[in-house]
N, C-alpha and C positions, 0 to 999 in steps of 0.2 A: 445349331440351326433349328428353329422351331418350324414345324410343318414341312411340306415338301416330301420328296421321296428319299428314303434312307435305307441303304443296305449295309448290314454289319456282318462281315466275315462269312459271306454266303459261299457255300460249296454245293455243287451239284455233280452227282455221278450218274452215268448212264451205262448200264451193263457192266458196272464195275470200273469204268474209265472216268477219271476226274476231268470234267468238261469245264466247270467254273470253279476256280481255285482261290477261295478266300477273298472274294471281292467286297470291299468296303467303299462306299461312296455316298455323298449327300448332295442331292440335286435340289436347287432352289424351287420354290413354288412359283407358278405363273411364268414359266420360262420354257424355251425350246432347248432340249438337250439332245445332242446327236451321239449315237453309239456307233463307233467305227472300229475297224480292225480287219485283218486279212481273213480269208476263208478258214473256218475251223477255230477261230479265236474264242468262241463261246458266246457270241452276241445274242443269237436267237434263243439259246438255252437260258441265258440270264433274263431275257425279256419274258420267257415263259415262266420262269421262277417268280418274277415280280407279279405276273398275272395269276399265279397259283395254278397254272396249267401243269407245271412241273414242280413237284415238291422238293425243296432243297434238302440236302442231307445234313447241312449244318448252317448256322447263322439265322438271322432274322431280317425281315423286310417290312419296313413301316412306311405308311403314308399318312401325313397329318397326325403322326404319333399313334396311329392305330396299326396293329399287326395284321397285315393282309392275309397271311397264311392261316390265322386262327379265326377269321371272319366267316360267317355263313355265306353261301354262294349269292344269295339275293342281296345281302348288304354290300358284298364286294362288287357285284354287278352295278349297283347304284353309284359306286365310287369310281370304278375304272372300266375302260373298254379297251379291247385288243383288236387290232386290225392285222391279220396275218398277211404274209407275202403273196399267197395264192388262195383264192376263194373258189370253192366248187360245191355244188349240190346237185343231186339227182332229182330233186323235187321241182315240179313245174310251177314255181312261185313267180309272181310278177315282181318287178322292181319295187313297187310300193309295198308289197307283202314282206319282202326281205328287209327293207328299212324299218317297217313296223315291228319287226322282231326286237329291235333295240328298245322298244317301249315296255317290254314284258317285265323287267325288274321294277318298274314304277306302278304296275297295276295294283290297285287295292282290292280287298276281298269283295266288297260290295259296290263300291263307287263306279259309276259308268263314266269312263274317261275317254270314250271313243272320239268325241269332238276335239278335245285337247290333243289326243294322239294324232289325229288326222292333220291338224295344223302343224305339229312338230315334224311329222314325216314330210309334209309338203315343204316346209322351210328347210329341212335338212337336205332334201333333194335339190332345192334351188341353190343352196350354199355351195354344192359341189358341181353345179351346172348340169344336173341330170333330171330336172323336172320334166322335160319332154319325153323321158323314157319310162315314166311311172307305170304304164300299162304293158310295157314289153316284158316278155318272159326272161327271167334272169339268165337262164342257160343259153339264150340266143345272143348275148352280148359278147363283145370282144374282151380280151384280158384287161385292157386299160379301163373299159367301161365298168367292168365288174369291180375293179379296184376302187373306182370312185363311188360306186353304190355301197360297197362295204364301209367306206369312210363315212358316207351319209348315215348308215346304220349306227356306226359308232357315235356320231354327233347326236343322233336322235336319242341315244342312251343318256345323254347329258352328263358325261363323266366329269369328275374333277381331275382325273389322271387318264391321259390318252397315250396308249402304247401302240407303236406302229413298226412293223417289220417290212422295211423297204417300201415305203408309201408311194414312191415314184416308179415302182416296178410296173412294166408294161405301158407306162404313160409316155406320150410324146413330149417334146421339149416344152411346149406351151402349157399343156395340162400339168406337167411336173412342176413347173415354176408356179403355176396357180395354186397347186396343192401346198407347196411350201409356204407361199404367202398366206394361205388359209391357216396353216399351223401357227404362224406368227400372230395372226389375229385372235385365234383361240387362246393362245398364251396371254395376250394382252387383256383378254376378258377374264383371266384368272385360272384357266386350265393349265395344268402341268403336262408338258408333252415330252415324251422320250421316243426317239425314232432311230431305228437302225438304218444306216445309210452306207452304201458302198462308194458312192461318188463323193470324193473328198471336196470337190469344188461346191457341190450342193451343201455339204455339211458346213463348210466355211461360210457360205452365203446365208444360210438359214438358221443357224443355231446360236444361242447365247452361251451355252456351255457344251463341252465335249468330253466324252469318256472314251478313252483309247484302250482296247483290249488286245492282248497277245498271249497265245497259249493258255487261255483261260484266266489270265490275270489282268487286273486293271493296272496299266503301266502309267497312265496319266489321266488327270481330270482337273478341269477348271474352266474359266472363261475361255472361249474358243480362240480368240486372237492371241491370248497370252500363253496358251497351252500347246497348240499345234504348230510346231516349228518344222523347218525343213529337215533338221537333224533327226527329230523324232520320227517323221514320216520315213526317212531313209532307214532308220534302225528297225522300225516295225514292219515295213513292207519290203525291205531289201532292194529299193530302187533309188536312183539319184533324183532328188526333187529340189525345186526352188520355189520360194514363196514370192509372189508379185502382188502389186496392188491393181485391183480392177479399175480401168480408166474412168468408168462412169460412177460406180458406187463407192470406190475407195476401200472396199472390203478386200481382205487377202484372198488370193487364188493360187493354186498350185500348178506348176508346170513340171512335167516329167521329161527325163532324158533317157535315151537308149544307151548312153555311155555307161560302162560298168562302174560300180562303186569303187572297186580296187583296180587300178590300172597297172 
């Protein structure tokens, strides 16, 4: 596959413990890929390795055939942005100031880009429904509001690869669904999106492709509807699961049962 995100035999150890164990995967460009798995599967660590926040102990990670790990920070920041699960800062920045930080990788040495930056910041806030909060102090916001502001910051960065760790964390149902719809629109515009998701129904509804991790390994990857089966969910999560069809969208959805797997 040309372009897109490709990981080849990636290993990550933290304090000597193998957290990501030889993950190899190729994710198509311009699509939404969900990264799922139980707690401790290595999802966030893999995301950090892709973003070069965590240096892999082995393997290589490419995007559009460029080695992300060997790129300079500025060039990499022009290519990808990462939205963490929880955002915090002690600085008394306004929401506008926080989103404007996403423009730093694009600043030239001499050129005055203030007008263009202001437009992009405003549009990014409008995109996530936070334009009315531009003058609020970031630390005064709720967790869900902060999450949307950090997504606006990532959009202002104008990445070709967008990485998100639980993008619906802290969000109510309406805001969560709106965020997932936005990710789909970003992918349709050419952005490659990889999102860690705990809610399997959100992953089924929002993703084109899905990567399933267990104990640090990639146990399945492919088109979502062809890859995530009830049997796979039961094997990975240790619960009884059934896949149904959503009555309105026709997309698959999962129903869980409290009945034991072994009777």
